DOKEGU-298904 format. One record per residue (C-alpha): x, y, z; residue in one letter. Coordinates in Angstrom, 1 decimal. Example, Ala and Ser with C-alpha at 12.3 -4.5 7.8 and 13.67 -1.06 7.14 Angstrom:
% residues 2
+--------+--------+--------+------+
|      x |      y |      z | resn |
+--------+--------+--------+------+
|   12.3 |   -4.5 |    7.8 |    A |
|   13.7 |   -1.1 |    7.1 |    S |
+--------+--------+--------+------+
END
This chain:
% residues 154
+--------+--------+--------+------+
|      x |      y |      z | resn |
+--------+--------+--------+------+
|  117.6 |  109.7 |   66.0 |    M |
|  114.7 |  111.9 |   67.1 |    K |
|  113.6 |  112.3 |   63.4 |    A |
|  113.6 |  108.5 |   63.0 |    V |
|  111.6 |  108.0 |   66.2 |    S |
|  109.0 |  110.7 |   65.3 |    Q |
|  108.5 |  109.3 |   61.8 |    Y |
|  108.4 |  105.7 |   63.0 |    A |
|  105.7 |  106.6 |   65.5 |    V |
|  103.7 |  108.3 |   62.8 |    E |
|  103.9 |  105.1 |   60.7 |    V |
|  103.1 |  102.9 |   63.7 |    A |
|  100.0 |  104.9 |   64.6 |    K |
|   98.7 |  104.8 |   61.1 |    L |
|   99.3 |  101.1 |   60.8 |    R |
|   97.6 |  100.3 |   64.1 |    G |
|   99.4 |   97.0 |   64.6 |    D |
|  102.6 |   98.0 |   66.4 |    A |
|  103.6 |   98.8 |   70.0 |    D |
|  103.9 |  102.6 |   69.8 |    I |
|  106.1 |  102.9 |   72.9 |    A |
|  108.5 |  100.2 |   71.6 |    L |
|  108.7 |  101.9 |   68.2 |    V |
|  109.4 |  105.3 |   70.0 |    R |
|  112.2 |  104.0 |   72.2 |    I |
|  113.6 |  101.8 |   69.4 |    G |
|  113.7 |  104.8 |   67.1 |    G |
|  115.5 |  106.9 |   69.6 |    L |
|  118.1 |  104.2 |   70.5 |    L |
|  118.5 |  102.4 |   67.1 |    H |
|  121.9 |  104.1 |   66.4 |    D |
|  123.3 |  103.9 |   69.9 |    I |
|  126.0 |  101.6 |   68.6 |    G |
|  127.5 |  104.5 |   66.8 |    R |
|  129.2 |  105.5 |   70.1 |    C |
|  131.3 |  102.4 |   69.6 |    K |
|  131.7 |  102.3 |   65.7 |    T |
|  130.4 |  104.1 |   62.7 |    N |
|  130.7 |  101.0 |   60.6 |    S |
|  128.0 |   98.6 |   59.5 |    I |
|  128.6 |   96.8 |   62.8 |    K |
|  127.0 |   99.6 |   64.7 |    H |
|  123.7 |   97.7 |   64.9 |    G |
|  125.4 |   94.7 |   66.6 |    V |
|  127.4 |   97.0 |   68.9 |    A |
|  124.2 |   98.8 |   69.8 |    G |
|  122.4 |   95.6 |   70.6 |    G |
|  125.3 |   94.4 |   72.8 |    Q |
|  125.5 |   97.8 |   74.6 |    L |
|  121.8 |   97.9 |   75.3 |    L |
|  121.8 |   94.4 |   76.7 |    R |
|  124.8 |   95.2 |   78.9 |    S |
|  122.6 |   97.9 |   80.5 |    Y |
|  119.6 |   95.6 |   80.9 |    G |
|  117.5 |   97.4 |   78.3 |    V |
|  114.5 |   95.4 |   77.1 |    D |
|  115.6 |   92.7 |   74.6 |    E |
|  113.0 |   94.0 |   72.1 |    R |
|  114.8 |   97.4 |   72.0 |    V |
|  118.2 |   95.7 |   71.7 |    A |
|  116.9 |   93.7 |   68.7 |    Q |
|  115.6 |   96.8 |   67.0 |    I |
|  119.1 |   98.3 |   67.3 |    A |
|  120.7 |   95.1 |   66.1 |    E |
|  118.4 |   94.5 |   63.1 |    K |
|  117.8 |   98.1 |   61.8 |    H |
|  120.9 |   98.4 |   59.5 |    V |
|  119.8 |   98.8 |   55.9 |    G |
|  116.9 |   96.5 |   55.4 |    A |
|  118.5 |   93.8 |   57.5 |    G |
|  121.6 |   91.6 |   57.2 |    I |
|  121.1 |   87.9 |   56.2 |    T |
|  122.9 |   85.1 |   58.0 |    V |
|  125.3 |   84.7 |   55.0 |    E |
|  126.1 |   88.4 |   54.9 |    E |
|  126.6 |   88.4 |   58.7 |    A |
|  129.1 |   85.6 |   58.3 |    T |
|  131.0 |   87.4 |   55.6 |    S |
|  131.1 |   90.5 |   57.7 |    L |
|  132.4 |   88.6 |   60.7 |    C |
|  129.3 |   89.4 |   62.8 |    F |
|  128.5 |   87.1 |   65.7 |    P |
|  126.5 |   84.2 |   64.3 |    P |
|  122.9 |   85.2 |   63.7 |    G |
|  120.2 |   86.5 |   61.5 |    D |
|  120.0 |   90.3 |   61.5 |    Y |
|  116.9 |   90.6 |   59.4 |    M |
|  114.0 |   92.6 |   61.0 |    P |
|  111.2 |   90.2 |   61.9 |    Q |
|  108.7 |   92.0 |   64.1 |    T |
|  106.5 |   94.9 |   62.8 |    V |
|  108.4 |   97.3 |   65.2 |    E |
|  111.8 |   96.2 |   63.9 |    Q |
|  110.6 |   96.6 |   60.3 |    K |
|  109.1 |  100.1 |   60.9 |    I |
|  112.3 |  101.4 |   62.5 |    V |
|  114.5 |   99.9 |   59.8 |    A |
|  112.3 |  101.1 |   56.9 |    A |
|  112.0 |  104.6 |   58.3 |    V |
|  115.7 |  104.9 |   59.2 |    D |
|  116.4 |  104.4 |   55.4 |    N |
|  114.2 |  107.4 |   54.7 |    L |
|  115.9 |  109.9 |   57.0 |    I |
|  119.0 |  111.8 |   55.9 |    E |
|  120.2 |  113.9 |   58.8 |    G |
|  116.8 |  115.2 |   60.0 |    T |
|  114.9 |  115.3 |   56.8 |    R |
|  112.8 |  112.8 |   55.0 |    R |
|  113.9 |  111.5 |   51.7 |    I |
|  112.2 |  109.4 |   49.0 |    S |
|  112.5 |  105.7 |   48.8 |    V |
|  114.0 |  106.2 |   45.3 |    E |
|  116.9 |  108.3 |   46.8 |    K |
|  117.4 |  105.7 |   49.6 |    A |
|  117.6 |  102.9 |   47.0 |    E |
|  120.1 |  104.9 |   44.9 |    A |
|  122.2 |  105.6 |   48.0 |    D |
|  122.2 |  102.0 |   49.0 |    F |
|  123.1 |  100.9 |   45.4 |    C |
|  126.1 |  103.1 |   45.5 |    A |
|  127.3 |  101.6 |   48.8 |    K |
|  126.4 |   97.9 |   49.0 |    V |
|  125.7 |   95.0 |   46.7 |    E |
|  122.5 |   95.1 |   44.7 |    L |
|  120.6 |   92.4 |   46.6 |    Q |
|  121.0 |   94.3 |   49.9 |    A |
|  119.9 |   97.5 |   48.1 |    A |
|  116.8 |   95.8 |   46.7 |    L |
|  115.7 |   94.8 |   50.1 |    R |
|  115.4 |   98.5 |   51.0 |    V |
|  112.5 |   98.8 |   48.5 |    R |
|  111.0 |   95.5 |   49.6 |    S |
|  111.0 |   96.5 |   53.2 |    L |
|  109.6 |   99.9 |   52.4 |    H |
|  106.8 |   98.3 |   50.4 |    D |
|  106.0 |   96.0 |   53.2 |    E |
|  105.9 |   98.7 |   55.9 |    V |
|  104.1 |  101.3 |   53.7 |    F |
|  101.8 |   98.8 |   51.9 |    S |
|   98.7 |  100.2 |   50.4 |    S |
|   96.4 |   98.1 |   52.5 |    N |
|   93.3 |   99.4 |   54.4 |    D |
|   95.4 |  100.9 |   57.2 |    R |
|   96.9 |  103.4 |   54.7 |    F |
|   94.2 |  103.8 |   52.1 |    S |
|   92.8 |  107.1 |   53.5 |    N |
|   95.7 |  108.4 |   55.6 |    R |
|   98.9 |  107.2 |   54.0 |    R |
|  102.2 |  108.5 |   55.5 |    V |
|  104.0 |  110.1 |   52.6 |    D |
|  107.5 |  108.5 |   52.5 |    S |
|  108.3 |  110.5 |   49.4 |    N |
|  107.7 |  113.9 |   50.9 |    S |
|  111.1 |  115.5 |   50.3 |    Q |
+--------+--------+--------+------+
END
């Protein structure tokens, strides 16, 4: 979780449009639901757990919406999640979700490896969202033109 938080903060600083403190704490707590389950439902479990302790709703939503590149309403229904849309919406949610896909253990992996890993585990549409979210977060706009964070570093 520390690796996700550190990388997410790097990205947030370079982007310049995110709440750094929120990204830091969201990155640290995004997988807290794994203390309840190691399934795809760990995001929902984490959001519920954080809310039960009165943690800021924005942090709870980062935990809830970080899985993969998000879970659509239809996917949530088929997975028997509580009703809702589990797609990352805010820039902070998107940064943590995108960066989480690029961390394996404590090391950074390429988006190509992340995509391949997701293709092996989930349906294609969900796997394709990994690249789409990556491209949105790591877009080659002015914020990254001179100091791009290398998401393909290892």
